[in-house]
N, C-alpha and C positions, 0 to 999 in steps of 0.2 A: 144663347148662353154658351160660354166657353169653359171647359173643364181643364184645370191646371193641376199637375201632380209633381210634387218635389219629393223624390225618393232618396232618403238619407240612410246612413248606416244604422241608425237607431229608430227613426220614425219615418212614416210616409205622411206628407201633409197635402191634402186636397183642397182646392179652392174653386168656387164657381163664380165666374165674372159675368155681369150683365151690363152692357154699354160701358165697359171699361172699369166698372166698380165691383169690388169683392163683396158678394152678398151672402155666401155660405162658405164655411171651411170645416175641415175635419182632420184630426190627427189620429193615426193608429200605428201600432208597432210594425216595424219592418220584419218580414219573415220570408227568407228566400226559399223556403220549402213549400210555400203555398202555390197551388195550381191556379190556372186562369179561372176555373169554375169557382174556387174559393174566393178569389178576388171579386168575381162577378157578384156573388152573394153579398159580400161586404159593401160593394159599390151600390147595388140595388137597394140594400137596406138603408144606406145613407140617403139616397133619393127619397125613399118612402117616409122615413122619419121626419125629414125636413119639408115634405110636401112638394118636392121638385119634380116637374114633368121632364123625365129623361128624354122624351121625344123632342124637347126644345134645345137640347145640347147639339150645337151644330159645328163644334170644333173642339180640339183637345191638344194639349202639349204637355210633354213629360220632360223633367230633368231628373237624371238618375245617376247615382254613384254606386249602385248595386246592380250589375249587369244581369244577374240571375232573376231579378224581379222585373226588369224592364219589359221583357217579352210577355210574360203572363199578365202583367198589368195592362199592357197595350191590348192584348187579346180580350181581357175582361171589359175594357172600355168599349171595344168594338162590339162585343156581344150585347152589352146593355144599351149603349147609345146608338150604335150603328156607324160611328165616326172613326176615322183612322187618325191616330195621334201623330203629331210631329214629335221628334225627339231631339233635344238640344245636343248638338255635336257638330263635327266637321260637315260642312256643306249647308248648314243653316245660317241664315243672315241674322246676326245679333246686333250689328251697329258698333261693335267693340273690336278694336284692333289689338290682337294678342301679341305683345312684344316679349315673348318668353322663348326659351330654347326649343321646347317641344309643345306647341299649342294644343296638339291632339290629346295631351295628357291632363289638361286642365279640367277639373270636375265641372259638370254642367251647373251645379248649385253655385259655384263661385262666379261663373259667367252671369247667371241670372241675377244673383244678389248684387253684383257690381253694376249691371245694366239698370236694375231697379233703383239703386241708390243714385246713380248718375242722372237718371231721368228726373229724380226729385230734387237733388241737391246740386247737380253740376260737379265740376272738378276744379282743381285737383282734390282728390278724395281718398281717404283711408277707410276701408270697409273691414270690419271685424266680424268673423263668423265663430260663434261659440257653440259647438256641437260636440260630436265624438272627439274631434280635434279642435284646437283653437287656431284659426287661420287669420292672419292679418295681411291685407292686400293693399296695393297702391294703384290708383287709376289717375291719369293726368287730366289736364283741362280739355284735351281733345278726345276723351273717352278711349284712351289707349291703356291697356292693362300691362303693367310692368313686372308683376310678380309679387312676392311677399315672403312670409315666414309661416311655418307650420310647427305647432307645439302640441304636446299632449293636452287633451281636453280636461276640463276641471273634474268631470266625473271619473275619467280614467285615472287621473293623478290621485284622487282621493281613494279610489278602490285599491290601487296599487299600494298606497301607503298603509291602509288599514289591513289589507290582506297579507302583506309581507311582514308587518310588524306584530309580533305575537302579543305584545302588551298594549297595542294601540286599538282603542275601541272604534266601532262604526259610529258615526255621528250624523246628526242632522246638519245639513250644510246651510249655515246662515252667518251673516257678518258678526264678528265678535264686537263687544263694546269698546275694546281697546286693543292696541297692537301687541302689548306684552301680556300673554295669557298667564293665568295663575293656576290653571288646572289643565289636564291633558286634552280634554275636549276643546277648550278655548284656544289652546296652543295650536291644535290642528286646524281649527277654523281660521285662525289668524294666518297660519302658514299658507293655507289654500286660498282663502278669499283675498287677504291683503297681498299675499305673494303674487296672485294672478293679476290683481289691480296694478301693482307696481311693475310687473312685467309689461302690461299693456301700456302704461305711461312711458316706460323706458323705450319700448319699441316705437311708439309714436314719435318720441323725441328723436330717435335714430332715423326714422323715415324722413322727418322734416329736415334734419341736418343734412341727410344724404341727397335729398331732392332740391333743397333750398326753397321749398314751397310751403306756405301756410295752407293747411288742408282742412276741409270739412271732415268730420269723423262720424261714422255710422256703425252701429253694432246690431247684430241680430243673433237669435238663438235663445233657448229657454233659460239659460243661466246668465245671460248678458245683463239683465237689469240689476242683479245682485252685485255683479263685478264692477260695472261702470259707475255705480253710485259711490264707489270708494276711490275712483280715479280723480286725478287733479285736472285732467283735460276735459273739455266740454264735449261729451259724446252723446249723440242722438240715438235713441233706441227705436228700431223699426221691426216689429214682429213679423210682418208679412212681406218683407222686401224681396225675397226670392220669388214668391208668387207674383208680386208686382212686375218683376223682371220677366217672368214667364209670359204674362199677358202682353207685355211690350214686344217681346220677341215673336209671339204668335201673330200679333197684328202686322209686324214687319214682313212675315212670311205667309200671311193668309192667302195671298193671291196665288201662291204656289202649292197650296196644300192638297189639291186634287190629284 
């Protein structure tokens, strides 16, 4: 069994793969103040609750955008399972050609998500990541990554709006019944949900116009289902596409992991 870990700014998502299939997963909050011992307890508890024999974990791979967490999590995985983790970054074979100005600055989660999406859908491909930031990326038919756009995430935008506006209430984020709101809460919902959906549609149109290619479109992230259902483009939702990319990259590098 292979342990995969996607460390994001908000959450850490763990996945256990057996014979290439995701069989268990867990999400918990990212905390860069936790020690390797604390992560070890959390990891051991995950195994115990799910009845997973940690002695059967024979490989691990991590994608992380929070450097302070990477080391302690690697140590915790080594403590509990005895295996040394691969870390997505320079020097690791991904199968993806990075055609951007500074490839070393690209987040591992972007690489893994695009690899996972390309493995499933092929290219050309637009991959949308909806997390702390909203990131829209373009991958061509040869699995070359050409870059994209970064915008504030939905949660950040909503928090900034309600925290900076004295008369604007905190709201539950859900799609409004119509675009023109008749009360403050629905006006905010329309602005955030419909505004984000329109932004996604508009950027997709720009990507297609700029590349001259009709693209498959994939989205991932906790808020993606709410946003893409209001889009005019046909967008496939893939909850575990980053974990899928991680296992693909692990398999590509497994012969070099010792």
